ZAMARGU-4260 file (C-alpha; in steps of 0.2 Angstrom, whole numbers, plus 5000, padded with zeros to 4 digits):
<rodrens>
0) 4880/4291/4881 | 4864/4299/4878 | 4847/4291/4883 | 4833/4291/4870 | 4816/4292/4880
5) 4798/4289/4875 | 4792/4306/4872 | 4774/4313/4876 | 4768/4315/4858 | 4750/4320/4863
10) 4741/4328/4878 | 4734/4311/4883 | 4748/4299/4879 | 4753/4288/4893 | 4763/4275/4884
15) 4769/4272/4866 | 4772/4256/4856 | 4787/4254/4844 | 4780/4249/4827 | 4796/4249/4818
20) 4814/4255/4821 | 4820/4265/4806 | 4838/4266/4813 | 4848/4251/4818 | 4862/4249/4830
25) 4878/4255/4823 | 4870/4268/4811 | 4874/4286/4813 | 4860/4298/4819 | 4859/4316/4815
30) 4847/4329/4824 | 4830/4328/4815 | 4832/4310/4809 | 4817/4299/4811 | 4822/4285/4823
35) 4806/4275/4824 | 4787/4274/4821 | 4777/4275/4837 | 4759/4270/4840 | 4751/4282/4853
40) 4734/4282/4860 | 4728/4294/4845 | 4739/4290/4830 | 4755/4282/4823 | 4768/4296/4824
45) 4787/4298/4819 | 4800/4299/4833 | 4813/4311/4828 | 4831/4312/4836 | 4835/4328/4846
50) 4853/4323/4848 | 4867/4316/4836 | 4878/4301/4838 | 4878/4282/4834 | 4863/4271/4839
55) 4872/4259/4851 | 4857/4250/4859 | 4839/4247/4857 | 4830/4243/4873 | 4812/4242/4867
60) 4810/4230/4853 | 4797/4232/4839 | 4780/4227/4845 | 4784/4232/4863 | 4777/4246/4873
65) 4785/4258/4885 | 4778/4272/4896 | 4782/4290/4893 | 4799/4295/4899 | 4806/4277/4899
70) 4823/4274/4890 | 4820/4266/4873 | 4837/4267/4865 | 4855/4274/4869 | 4866/4285/4858
75) 4885/4284/4859 | 4896/4299/4854 | 4899/4299/4835 | 4917/4302/4838 | 4920/4289/4850
80) 4939/4284/4849 | 4945/4267/4843 | 4946/4254/4857 | 4964/4248/4860 | 4966/4230/4853
85) 4965/4217/4867 | 4982/4208/4870 | 4981/4189/4867 | 4980/4178/4882 | 4997/4170/4886
90) 4998/4152/4881 | 5006/4140/4893 | 5023/4134/4887 | 5018/4116/4889 | 5003/4119/4878
95) 5012/4130/4865 | 5017/4115/4853 | 4999/4108/4853 | 4992/4125/4850 | 5003/4128/4835
100) 4999/4111/4828 | 4980/4115/4830 | 4982/4132/4821 | 4991/4124/4806 | 4976/4112/4804
105) 4963/4126/4804 | 4962/4136/4788 | 4963/4154/4789 | 4946/4163/4787 | 4943/4171/4770
110) 4944/4189/4770 | 4930/4199/4761 | 4935/4205/4743 | 4934/4223/4748 | 4945/4221/4763
115) 4958/4211/4753 | 4959/4224/4740 | 4962/4238/4754 | 4972/4229/4767 | 4976/4245/4777
120) 4957/4246/4782 | 4948/4236/4794 | 4931/4227/4789 | 4916/4239/4790 | 4908/4229/4804
125) 4923/4229/4814 | 4925/4248/4812 | 4907/4251/4818 | 4909/4240/4833 | 4925/4250/4839
130) 4924/4257/4856 | 4911/4245/4862 | 4912/4232/4875 | 4914/4214/4868 | 4896/4209/4873
135) 4888/4224/4866 | 4898/4222/4849 | 4892/4204/4848 | 4873/4208/4851 | 4875/4222/4838
140) 4882/4213/4823 | 4868/4201/4818 | 4856/4216/4817 | 4867/4225/4804 | 4871/4209/4794
145) 4852/4206/4794 | 4848/4223/4786 | 4862/4221/4773 | 4855/4204/4768 | 4838/4211/4765
150) 4830/4204/4749 | 4825/4215/4734 | 4807/4210/4738 | 4808/4218/4755 | 4816/4234/4748
155) 4802/4235/4735 | 4789/4234/4748 | 4797/4247/4759 | 4797/4259/4744 | 4778/4258/4742
160) 4768/4272/4750 | 4757/4264/4763 | 4751/4268/4781 | 4760/4260/4796 | 4744/4250/4800
165) 4742/4244/4782 | 4761/4238/4782 | 4758/4229/4798 | 4742/4220/4792 | 4750/4216/4775
170) 4765/4208/4784 | 4753/4198/4795 | 4743/4191/4780 | 4757/4190/4767 | 4750/4203/4756
175) 4761/4210/4742 | 4760/4229/4744 | 4767/4232/4727 | 4753/4223/4719 | 4739/4235/4726
180) 4733/4251/4720 | 4730/4263/4735 | 4714/4273/4738 | 4722/4285/4751 | 4729/4302/4748
185) 4741/4302/4734 | 4738/4284/4730 | 4744/4279/4748 | 4739/4261/4753 | 4728/4262/4768
190) 4721/4248/4779 | 4705/4246/4770 | 4715/4242/4754 | 4723/4227/4763 | 4706/4221/4770
195) 4699/4221/4752 | 4714/4211/4746 | 4712/4199/4760 | 4694/4197/4757 | 4697/4195/4738
200) 4708/4179/4741 | 4695/4172/4752 | 4703/4173/4769 | 4698/4182/4785 | 4706/4197/4792
205) 4713/4196/4809 | 4702/4211/4814 | 4687/4199/4811 | 4683/4188/4826 | 4682/4170/4822
210) 4664/4162/4824 | 4661/4155/4842 | 4647/4152/4854 | 4638/4168/4857 | 4645/4176/4842
215) 4635/4187/4830 | 4622/4179/4820 | 4625/4173/4802 | 4627/4188/4791 | 4635/4199/4805
220) 4653/4201/4809 | 4662/4207/4824 | 4676/4220/4821 | 4689/4224/4835 | 4690/4242/4839
225) 4707/4250/4834 | 4718/4257/4848 | 4712/4275/4843 | 4693/4270/4844 | 4696/4262/4861
230) 4705/4278/4868 | 4691/4288/4861 | 4678/4277/4869 | 4687/4278/4886 | 4689/4297/4886
235) 4671/4301/4880 | 4664/4289/4893 | 4674/4298/4906 | 4669/4315/4900 | 4650/4311/4900
240) 4651/4303/4917 | 4662/4316/4926 | 4659/4332/4917 | 4642/4341/4919 | 4637/4345/4902
245) 4625/4359/4897 | 4621/4365/4879 | 4617/4381/4871 | 4613/4384/4852 | 4612/4399/4841
250) 4606/4402/4823 | 4618/4412/4812 | 4614/4420/4795 | 4628/4415/4783 | 4624/4425/4768
255) 4638/4437/4769 | 4650/4423/4774 | 4645/4413/4759 | 4649/4428/4748 | 4666/4431/4756
260) 4671/4413/4755 | 4667/4413/4736 | 4676/4429/4733 | 4692/4423/4743 | 4692/4407/4734
265) 4692/4416/4717 | 4708/4425/4723 | 4718/4408/4725 | 4735/4409/4732 | 4734/4407/4751
270) 4716/4406/4750 | 4716/4391/4739 | 4705/4378/4746 | 4696/4389/4758 | 4681/4382/4767
275) 4668/4387/4779 | 4677/4378/4792 | 4692/4390/4790 | 4680/4405/4793 | 4673/4397/4809
280) 4690/4393/4815 | 4695/4411/4814 | 4679/4417/4821 | 4681/4405/4836 | 4699/4411/4839
285) 4694/4429/4840 | 4679/4426/4850 | 4689/4416/4863 | 4700/4432/4866 | 4685/4442/4869
290) 4677/4429/4881 | 4693/4421/4889 | 4682/4411/4901 | 4678/4399/4887 | 4696/4397/4883
295) 4699/4388/4899 | 4702/4371/4907 | 4696/4363/4923 | 4709/4359/4936 | 4702/4352/4952
300) 4696/4367/4962 | 4703/4379/4949 | 4700/4386/4932 | 4715/4388/4921 | 4714/4402/4908
305) 4725/4399/4893 | 4735/4413/4886 | 4736/4405/4869 | 4721/4401/4858 | 4724/4384/4850
310) 4709/4376/4842 | 4708/4357/4840 | 4698/4352/4824 | 4689/4335/4826 | 4695/4325/4810
315) 4689/4308/4804 | 4703/4296/4799 | 4703/4277/4795 | 4706/4272/4813 | 4693/4283/4821
320) 4693/4301/4826 | 4708/4312/4830 | 4709/4331/4835 | 4724/4340/4827 | 4727/4357/4833
325) 4728/4374/4824 | 4739/4385/4835 | 4736/4404/4838 | 4719/4405/4829 | 4717/4423/4836
330) 4733/4430/4829 | 4736/4421/4813 | 4729/4429/4797 | 4715/4420/4789 | 4725/4414/4774
335) 4738/4407/4786 | 4724/4397/4795 | 4718/4390/4779 | 4736/4384/4774 | 4740/4378/4792
340) 4723/4369/4794 | 4724/4360/4777 | 4742/4354/4781 | 4738/4347/4798 | 4723/4338/4791
345) 4732/4331/4777 | 4746/4324/4789 | 4732/4317/4800 | 4724/4308/4786 | 4741/4301/4779
350) 4746/4296/4797 | 4761/4307/4797 | 4761/4319/4812 | 4772/4331/4819 | 4774/4331/4838
355) 4765/4348/4840 | 4750/4342/4829 | 4741/4334/4843 | 4746/4344/4858 | 4742/4361/4866
360) 4723/4362/4862 | 4713/4374/4872 | 4696/4373/4863 | 4688/4360/4850 | 4678/4363/4835
365) 4668/4349/4827 | 4660/4352/4810 | 4647/4341/4801 | 4642/4355/4789 | 4648/4345/4774
370) 4633/4332/4778 | 4615/4335/4780 | 4616/4338/4798 | 4606/4353/4804 | 4611/4352/4822
375) 4620/4341/4835 | 4629/4342/4852 | 4647/4336/4854 | 4655/4329/4869 | 4668/4339/4878
380) 4686/4335/4876 | 4693/4335/4894 | 4700/4345/4902 | 4694/4359/4890 | 4679/4369/4895
385) 4669/4368/4879 | 4667/4362/4862 | 4657/4370/4847 | 4647/4359/4836 | 4643/4366/4818
390) 4629/4360/4807 | 4626/4363/4789 | 4621/4379/4780 | 4603/4378/4776 | 4593/4388/4764
395) 4577/4394/4773 | 4565/4409/4773 | 4570/4423/4785 | 4563/4439/4791 | 4572/4454/4786
400) 4565/4472/4789 | 4548/4465/4791 | 4549/4455/4775 | 4551/4437/4772 | 4566/4433/4761
405) 4577/4418/4756 | 4592/4416/4767 | 4606/4404/4772 | 4606/4399/4791 | 4619/4389/4801
410) 4615/4382/4818 | 4630/4380/4831 | 4629/4371/4848 | 4641/4375/4862 | 4643/4361/4874
415) 4650/4368/4891 | 4657/4361/4907 | 4645/4368/4920 | 4659/4367/4934 | 4668/4382/4926
420) 4656/4390/4913 | 4638/4396/4916 | 4625/4401/4904 | 4630/4419/4903 | 4647/4415/4897
425) 4641/4403/4884 | 4629/4416/4878 | 4642/4430/4877 | 4653/4418/4867 | 4640/4413/4854
430) 4635/4431/4852 | 4653/4435/4847 | 4654/4420/4835 | 4638/4425/4827 | 4643/4444/4825
435) 4659/4439/4817 | 4652/4427/4805 | 4637/4438/4800 | 4649/4453/4797 | 4664/4442/4791
440) 4675/4456/4784 | 4682/4458/4802 | 4690/4440/4799 | 4701/4446/4785 | 4707/4464/4791
</rodrens>
C-alpha cells in the first residue's frame, strides 16, 4: 500500500481543503494523473499522483481539510492478486433441510446482461474489488455505482469550462453552467458570472451576508473575504507589524527601453507579447546577482543568501492577489522569461497551477505601470528581504546635456527589511536596476 499525503503546494501552505476527487476508489491511477482539486491558502490547485496503482481508500472527503503531510488517500498495487474465494460456512445437519427449502423459495438474482453473455468473466465490480477485505469492498462499491449512474446533466456540466470556485457556487445555488457564457480566459466561467446569474434571477449569493442588526445601511452590502484574501490580510498584517520597513525610490529614464521593447515586439516569435514587466523582471534578476544581499531572507538571527534568483510577480485574480514565481530570472534569456511569465500568469488567472508556480520565490515584483500610478510602496512578502514596486512610464521634461527635452520616466520604490538590508545595499541595488533599464541591450545579449 502507498499513502497519498497532503503536499505543500505553496511556501506558506499549512493545510489544504479537498474540493473534488477526480479519481474514485477502485479506479487505476498512473503517475501524473490528477487525483483531486485542492484549495490552498493562495489558490485552487491540482494534486498529481507521484505513484501508480489503484485508489483503494479516500480518507479525507470532499469539503474536508487536512494539514500538510497528513494521509488523505491510499493506493493499492495495480497488480494485486486475486483473493481466494471464501469457503461457505458449514450448515448444521439439522438445519440443512430447512436451508434447502428456503433456497428453493428465494429466486436466484438476475445476472447483468454483459455477465450472462460472457459467463467465464466475473462482473466488473467484483473484479475491481478483488484482493480487498470484505469491509473495504462494501465501502467501495456504492461510490463506483454512483459514478456509473451519473446523469447526462451532470456530465454536461462537468464538460463546461469553469473555475473550481464557480462550479462550487453553481452547485450551491443550482445554476446551470451550460446556460452561461463565461467572461474568463478562453470563455471560462468564473465566479462573477455565477454571481451575475444569481442576481439576475433575484436571489442573493451566499457571499452576501443577510441583513441583521448592526448590518450595513441600506444600499450597502457585506461581502465575505475569500480564503485567499483572508490569507493575504493575515500575512500583510504580520509583515507590517513584525518587519521594520524602510523605502528607497529612484527615477529611471525609459526612452531606450521603450525603443527596445517596440523593436522586440516587432520580431514576434519568443518575444510575442513582450511588456515592460518582462524587461524589469530580467533587470531585477541580473541586479540581484550583482547585489546578492537583496536576494535574501530573514531567519531569526541569520540572513539566508539564496543561490537562485526566483522572482515572484504579484498578480491580481478574481479571488484576490497571488504571487506566481518566475524561476532563474538571472540565467534565463529574455525571450524565455517572456514565455515563462506569460504561461504562469495565464495559469494563475485560470486557476490551474503547477506545484512549482507558487513556491521558491526569493524576491517579489509588484507592477502597477498599466494604471495611472506614478509611485507607490509595496508591503514585503516575508521572509523575503525586499519587494520592488513599479509605477507607470510618464512623459516628462528632462534635462539632457544642459537642454530640456521630452523624456519617458518611471519611478520604482524598493521596500526593505531593515533587519538585514540597510540604505547602502538598497542604493546599490537600485543603481544596478536603473543602469540595466537605461542601457537595456545588456538584457538581450
